[in-house]
MARLUMBA-981547 format. One line per 8 residues: number of its first residue (from 1); for each residue y, z, x of C-alpha. Coordinates in nm, 3 decimals, padded with zeros to 5 digits. Layout:
<pts>
NUM> Y Z X ~ ...
</pts>
This chain:
<pts>
1> 01.300 -00.798 -02.604 ~ 01.086 -00.463 -02.712 ~ 00.981 -00.233 -02.430 ~ 00.594 -00.283 -02.412 ~ 00.407 00.077 -02.462 ~ 00.243 00.279 -02.244 ~ -00.114 00.310 -02.191 ~ -00.367 00.528 -01.969
9> -00.653 00.320 -02.074 ~ -00.675 -00.044 -02.117 ~ -01.032 -00.077 -02.286 ~ -00.961 -00.140 -02.618 ~ -00.705 -00.384 -02.526 ~ -00.904 -00.581 -02.310 ~ -01.187 -00.600 -02.565 ~ -00.984 -00.865 -02.735
17> -01.021 -01.107 -02.501 ~ -01.280 -01.320 -02.342 ~ -01.116 -01.361 -02.013 ~ -00.901 -01.189 -01.739 ~ -00.664 -01.402 -01.562 ~ -00.625 -01.050 -01.314 ~ -00.361 -01.035 -00.978 ~ -00.494 -00.887 -00.711
25> -00.262 -00.706 -00.445 ~ -00.123 -00.446 -00.654 ~ -00.367 -00.392 -00.978 ~ -00.716 -00.423 -00.735 ~ -00.592 -00.317 -00.413 ~ -00.278 -00.201 -00.257 ~ -00.332 -00.387 00.108 ~ -00.529 -00.048 00.290
33> -00.776 00.073 -00.010 ~ -00.928 -00.074 -00.342 ~ -00.791 00.062 -00.649 ~ -01.123 00.204 -00.804 ~ -01.044 00.256 -01.172 ~ -00.900 -00.045 -01.158 ~ -01.263 -00.242 -01.016 ~ -01.435 -00.058 -01.259
41> -01.268 -00.171 -01.550 ~ -01.303 -00.515 -01.408 ~ -01.703 -00.458 -01.332 ~ -01.731 -00.323 -01.712 ~ -01.517 -00.642 -01.863 ~ -01.811 -00.877 -01.686 ~ -02.073 -00.634 -01.799 ~ -01.999 -00.685 -02.204
49> -01.995 -01.072 -02.154 ~ -01.619 -01.113 -02.007 ~ -01.507 -01.317 -01.713 ~ -01.235 -01.229 -01.456 ~ -01.085 -01.473 -01.223 ~ -00.851 -01.307 -00.955 ~ -00.558 -01.507 -00.942 ~ -00.378 -01.474 -00.626
57> -00.056 -01.568 -00.432 ~ -00.248 -01.519 -00.091 ~ -00.196 -01.836 00.125 ~ -00.504 -01.870 00.202 ~ -00.860 -02.032 00.086 ~ -01.036 -01.798 -00.151 ~ -01.312 -01.758 00.103 ~ -01.048 -01.565 00.321
65> -00.924 -01.371 00.013 ~ -01.300 -01.231 -00.045 ~ -01.293 -01.139 00.318 ~ -00.984 -00.921 00.246 ~ -01.134 -00.799 -00.044 ~ -01.438 -00.709 00.147 ~ -01.224 -00.548 00.431 ~ -01.028 -00.281 00.230
73> -01.370 -00.167 00.045 ~ -01.357 -00.372 -00.302 ~ -01.674 -00.340 -00.448 ~ -01.889 -00.651 -00.569 ~ -01.894 -00.812 -00.872 ~ -01.558 -00.763 -01.016 ~ -01.449 -01.132 -01.057 ~ -01.631 -01.432 -01.140
81> -01.430 -01.679 -00.869 ~ -01.075 -01.656 -00.731 ~ -00.792 -01.877 -00.765 ~ -00.579 -01.899 -00.421 ~ -00.160 -02.007 -00.379 ~ -00.330 -02.130 -00.039 ~ -00.574 -02.305 -00.203 ~ -00.346 -02.500 -00.449
89> -00.110 -02.569 -00.146 ~ -00.416 -02.731 00.012 ~ -00.519 -02.942 -00.223 ~ -00.159 -03.011 -00.315 ~ -00.101 -03.153 00.098 ~ -00.404 -03.377 00.032 ~ -00.335 -03.489 -00.293 ~ -00.002 -03.611 -00.145
97> -00.145 -03.762 00.165 ~ 00.078 -03.573 00.382 ~ -00.055 -03.651 00.743 ~ 00.211 -03.454 00.983 ~ 00.411 -03.150 00.842 ~ 00.640 -02.865 00.976 ~ 00.448 -02.542 00.958 ~ 00.600 -02.200 00.917
105> 00.368 -01.878 00.953 ~ 00.142 -01.657 01.156 ~ -00.102 -01.840 01.308 ~ -00.345 -01.592 01.313 ~ -00.352 -01.413 01.049 ~ -00.353 -01.769 00.814 ~ -00.551 -01.946 01.081 ~ -00.796 -02.036 00.782
113> -00.539 -02.253 00.575 ~ -00.414 -02.462 00.919 ~ -00.775 -02.514 00.979 ~ -00.833 -02.659 00.653 ~ -00.507 -02.854 00.590 ~ -00.561 -03.261 00.601 ~ -00.197 -03.272 00.780 ~ -00.122 -03.225 01.155
121> 00.100 -02.986 01.309 ~ 00.425 -03.141 01.410 ~ 00.801 -03.109 01.501 ~ 01.050 -03.124 01.212 ~ 01.181 -03.470 01.342 ~ 00.826 -03.623 01.263 ~ 00.748 -03.417 00.969 ~ 00.678 -03.589 00.625
129> 00.701 -03.231 00.470 ~ 00.759 -02.828 00.536 ~ 00.452 -02.578 00.457 ~ 00.483 -02.253 00.446 ~ 00.231 -01.973 00.434 ~ 00.452 -01.690 00.540 ~ 00.731 -01.533 00.821 ~ 00.615 -01.588 01.172
137> 00.685 -01.205 01.151 ~ 00.726 -01.048 00.853 ~ 00.783 -00.709 01.037 ~ 01.095 -00.803 01.186 ~ 01.239 -01.133 01.006 ~ 01.373 -01.198 00.706 ~ 01.434 -01.538 00.515 ~ 01.778 -01.572 00.673
145> 01.628 -01.574 01.022 ~ 01.501 -01.923 00.893 ~ 01.849 -02.051 00.768 ~ 01.853 -02.306 01.074 ~ 01.543 -02.455 01.014 ~ 01.623 -02.496 00.668 ~ 01.922 -02.695 00.740 ~ 01.692 -02.902 00.944
153> 01.465 -02.982 00.686 ~ 01.746 -03.027 00.401 ~ 01.898 -03.267 00.626 ~ 01.611 -03.490 00.609 ~ 01.577 -03.466 00.248 ~ 01.230 -03.302 00.321 ~ 00.945 -03.157 00.063 ~ 00.881 -02.773 00.084
161> 00.546 -02.626 00.029 ~ 00.520 -02.288 -00.075 ~ 00.177 -02.174 -00.043 ~ 00.324 -01.851 -00.132 ~ 00.544 -01.759 -00.387 ~ 00.566 -01.433 -00.357 ~ 00.907 -01.300 -00.243 ~ 00.774 -00.957 -00.123
169> 00.423 -00.779 -00.043 ~ 00.348 -00.414 -00.048 ~ 00.116 -00.279 00.221 ~ 00.065 00.071 00.151 ~ 00.381 00.216 00.163 ~ 00.577 -00.061 00.340 ~ 00.719 -00.366 00.197 ~ 00.751 -00.709 00.396
177> 00.882 -01.064 00.305 ~ 00.676 -01.394 00.215 ~ 00.669 -01.729 00.224 ~ 00.845 -01.714 -00.137 ~ 01.176 -01.567 00.020 ~ 01.230 -01.871 00.210 ~ 01.101 -02.159 -00.042 ~ 01.402 -01.946 -00.263
185> 01.625 -02.020 00.026 ~ 01.558 -02.362 00.042 ~ 01.621 -02.433 -00.308 ~ 01.916 -02.236 -00.312 ~ 02.047 -02.468 -00.077 ~ 01.906 -02.769 -00.273 ~ 01.592 -02.825 -00.118 ~ 01.300 -02.941 -00.306
193> 01.053 -02.678 -00.340 ~ 00.669 -02.731 -00.440 ~ 00.538 -02.333 -00.545 ~ 00.175 -02.355 -00.517 ~ 00.118 -02.037 -00.761 ~ 00.221 -01.778 -00.931 ~ 00.452 -01.786 -01.189 ~ 00.372 -02.199 -01.191
201> 00.203 -02.393 -01.386 ~ -00.007 -02.513 -01.060 ~ -00.168 -02.159 -01.092 ~ -00.212 -02.110 -01.441 ~ -00.400 -02.477 -01.518 ~ -00.610 -02.400 -01.207 ~ -00.701 -02.065 -01.355 ~ -00.744 -02.145 -01.681
209> -00.993 -02.416 -01.620 ~ -01.217 -02.251 -01.426 ~ -01.256 -01.999 -01.662 ~ -01.337 -02.235 -01.872 ~ -01.662 -02.326 -01.709 ~ -01.765 -01.942 -01.730 ~ -01.765 -01.951 -02.056 ~ -01.945 -02.161 -02.313
217> -01.713 -02.186 -02.650 ~ -01.394 -02.404 -02.580 ~ -01.134 -02.122 -02.452 ~ -00.748 -02.094 -02.623 ~ -00.484 -01.902 -02.510 ~ -00.574 -01.587 -02.737 ~ -00.856 -01.538 -02.551 ~ -00.690 -01.474 -02.213
225> -00.531 -01.191 -02.093 ~ -00.320 -01.180 -01.770 ~ -00.274 -00.874 -01.576 ~ -00.044 -00.847 -01.286 ~ 00.214 -00.575 -01.140 ~ 00.536 -00.841 -01.085 ~ 00.738 -00.924 -01.364 ~ 00.873 -01.236 -01.123
233> 00.534 -01.404 -01.064 ~ 00.262 -01.243 -01.317 ~ 00.462 -01.147 -01.622 ~ 00.709 -01.470 -01.620 ~ 00.385 -01.676 -01.558 ~ 00.171 -01.490 -01.808 ~ 00.495 -01.606 -02.015 ~ 00.545 -01.991 -01.897
241> 00.186 -02.006 -01.997 ~ 00.175 -01.892 -02.310 ~ -00.065 -01.628 -02.264 ~ -00.034 -01.222 -02.371 ~ 00.013 -01.000 -02.061 ~ -00.071 -00.638 -01.962 ~ 00.193 -00.513 -01.663 ~ 00.055 -00.253 -01.422
249> 00.327 -00.042 -01.376 ~ 00.227 00.115 -01.016 ~ 00.233 -00.211 -00.808 ~ 00.518 -00.384 -00.661 ~ 00.779 -00.205 -00.912 ~ 00.666 00.156 -00.870 ~ 00.956 00.262 -00.762 ~ 01.137 00.163 -01.026
257> 00.926 00.331 -01.324 ~ 00.688 00.541 -01.200 ~ 00.755 00.936 -01.117 ~ 00.459 01.152 -01.022 ~ 00.217 00.923 -01.098 ~ 00.316 00.834 -01.457 ~ 00.526 00.564 -01.607 ~ 00.884 00.650 -01.758
265> 01.003 00.505 -02.082 ~ 01.347 00.499 -02.046 ~ 01.289 00.358 -01.666 ~ 01.081 00.120 -01.810 ~ 01.315 -00.018 -02.068 ~ 01.576 -00.062 -01.778 ~ 01.350 -00.250 -01.576 ~ 01.230 -00.469 -01.859
273> 01.582 -00.558 -01.964 ~ 01.675 -00.829 -02.234 ~ 01.536 -01.169 -02.098 ~ 01.279 -01.016 -01.875 ~ 00.923 -01.166 -01.960 ~ 00.763 -00.994 -02.237 ~ 00.401 -00.775 -02.201 ~ 00.170 -00.643 -02.456
281> 00.160 -00.318 -02.300 ~ 00.283 -00.159 -01.947 ~ -00.037 00.087 -01.764 ~ 00.048 00.282 -01.428 ~ -00.300 00.149 -01.292 ~ -00.573 -00.046 -01.469 ~ -00.825 00.126 -01.610 ~ -01.057 00.109 -01.872
</pts>
């Protein structure tokens, strides 16, 4: 694979597309403050006729994603709509007609998810599936803390619904494990996992169908660009969906490739070794 070119201004690239499928955490904000240049770029893209769909692995309904955007100070007008992994998971639970499930996740933080779920919370021995939105305490726990629970689920051959396929998330300068780390462990143990989000088709099929509602003419893959900071989810997801991708290096991979605020070509080449999903270009922070 050819290492992507490092750019500082994405405007000429963005203008080649009609739709942007843009990650949120790590691109639009860092959990505590907005990335102003990124927000301005998305608004400018919309002003010239493009559509922006925010595509996030947040394990909550999209109205809670909007609440978070407001909380960290992201300005209005950066996107046409939002697709969240939480909403995809809720739809899957309903489609599968699960009535009783065993939930893993913080009840307070993800209350909107649990309130909207069509399945009741029950003990493991009565559950039809395991549903995870996150770790109960992501400040002190890792996926290994859930191995005993997962062994119990595996004995009953329960499906695992992962409402956030991310392995980790950065909040400011701190890093915490996500539900994806538990789902990944369950899959390695031999369990069946439904991944409700990036990089899986559930996310991109939902986002592309939604994008079409904002564009008059039929969209083709060449009309859409994925923007994200995670190789495993965003860039891999673009590859699977056969979409072009712009890699934002200043997010989850910043410690690997960014020095003094600039993406280093040698470090980028090391990170994106053969076998890594491709990107058209790399940019430290999204900017027009």
